[in-house]
PLY file of the C-alpha trace (Angstrom):
ply
format ascii 1.0
element vertex 111
property float x
property float y
property float z
element edge 110
property int vertex1
property int vertex2
end_header
-0.14 0.06 0.16
0.96 3.60 -0.83
3.15 5.39 2.12
1.44 8.51 1.55
-2.19 6.87 1.51
-1.28 5.11 4.79
0.43 8.61 6.57
-2.90 10.22 5.45
-5.14 7.79 7.40
-2.64 8.02 10.36
-2.71 11.81 10.09
-6.50 12.16 10.13
-7.23 9.62 13.26
-4.30 11.65 14.89
-6.55 14.78 14.12
-9.48 13.58 15.22
-8.19 12.08 18.57
-6.76 15.65 19.13
-10.08 17.49 18.45
-11.87 15.12 21.01
-9.11 15.13 24.07
-9.40 18.83 23.51
-13.60 18.85 23.37
-13.22 16.69 26.43
-10.75 19.18 28.27
-13.70 21.83 27.32
-16.58 19.85 29.11
-14.09 19.31 31.65
-13.08 22.38 32.40
-16.90 23.41 31.86
-18.12 20.56 34.38
-15.40 22.31 37.23
-17.50 25.72 36.74
-20.68 24.09 37.16
-20.01 22.50 40.32
-18.91 25.48 42.21
-21.18 27.51 40.69
-23.77 24.93 41.77
-22.54 24.31 45.20
-22.54 28.48 45.54
-25.76 28.63 44.35
-27.92 26.45 46.79
-25.49 28.09 49.59
-23.34 25.44 50.71
-19.92 25.35 52.59
-16.79 25.44 50.55
-15.94 22.44 51.97
-19.26 20.59 50.79
-17.76 18.38 47.65
-13.87 19.03 47.67
-13.06 15.35 47.58
-15.94 15.09 44.19
-14.12 18.10 42.97
-10.97 17.00 43.15
-11.96 14.20 41.37
-12.94 16.76 38.18
-10.03 18.57 38.11
-7.50 15.00 38.47
-9.21 13.70 35.38
-9.13 17.34 33.64
-5.15 17.03 34.26
-4.96 13.24 33.08
-6.77 14.79 30.65
-4.02 17.48 29.81
-1.31 14.76 30.27
-2.86 12.97 27.17
-2.78 16.17 25.07
0.64 16.75 25.99
1.44 12.56 25.03
-0.49 13.36 21.35
1.59 16.54 20.28
4.06 14.73 21.88
3.49 11.77 18.99
2.32 13.96 16.11
6.30 15.61 16.15
7.73 12.23 16.35
5.16 10.88 13.64
6.17 14.05 11.58
9.92 13.22 11.87
8.58 9.33 11.25
7.16 10.90 7.64
10.07 13.00 7.23
12.88 9.93 7.14
10.00 8.17 4.73
10.11 10.98 2.05
6.37 11.58 2.58
5.60 14.93 2.19
4.21 16.62 5.40
1.53 19.71 5.00
1.62 22.00 7.60
-2.70 22.42 8.22
-3.96 25.91 8.90
-0.06 26.75 8.24
3.11 27.77 10.01
2.33 28.70 13.57
5.02 30.02 15.62
6.69 28.09 18.68
6.78 28.58 22.02
9.21 27.87 24.13
8.96 26.98 27.91
9.95 30.59 28.75
7.23 32.32 26.72
8.52 33.78 23.90
6.84 37.20 24.21
7.28 37.57 19.78
5.75 34.21 19.21
2.40 35.15 21.57
2.22 38.49 19.74
2.11 36.83 16.34
-0.15 34.54 17.68
-2.82 37.03 18.48
0 1
1 2
2 3
3 4
4 5
5 6
6 7
7 8
8 9
9 10
10 11
11 12
12 13
13 14
14 15
15 16
16 17
17 18
18 19
19 20
20 21
21 22
22 23
23 24
24 25
25 26
26 27
27 28
28 29
29 30
30 31
31 32
32 33
33 34
34 35
35 36
36 37
37 38
38 39
39 40
40 41
41 42
42 43
43 44
44 45
45 46
46 47
47 48
48 49
49 50
50 51
51 52
52 53
53 54
54 55
55 56
56 57
57 58
58 59
59 60
60 61
61 62
62 63
63 64
64 65
65 66
66 67
67 68
68 69
69 70
70 71
71 72
72 73
73 74
74 75
75 76
76 77
77 78
78 79
79 80
80 81
81 82
82 83
83 84
84 85
85 86
86 87
87 88
88 89
89 90
90 91
91 92
92 93
93 94
94 95
95 96
96 97
97 98
98 99
99 100
100 101
101 102
102 103
103 104
104 105
105 106
106 107
107 108
108 109
109 110
């Protein structure tokens, strides 16, 4: 089977998975907000539901870790494609990379 065809299938599934994890992160973030809002609306103490809120926040952290792992995989798959001479198309154009310290120029370009 043609390498480019196989690579396209993999990339399509990877993009779909990244989007799904992003959506899950958004949903869980909204749940955190909803739990806090609900507690306030019914007038409960700030300590009521702490364990449950912590569990939801733990799930959010796990999703963030999963997202980071997918990005690492994405980069690695790009290197493999390059080594196999499979053309790689940038999806959405070239975007600046931001280093760990927070490159202010890149942030300005992104906004």
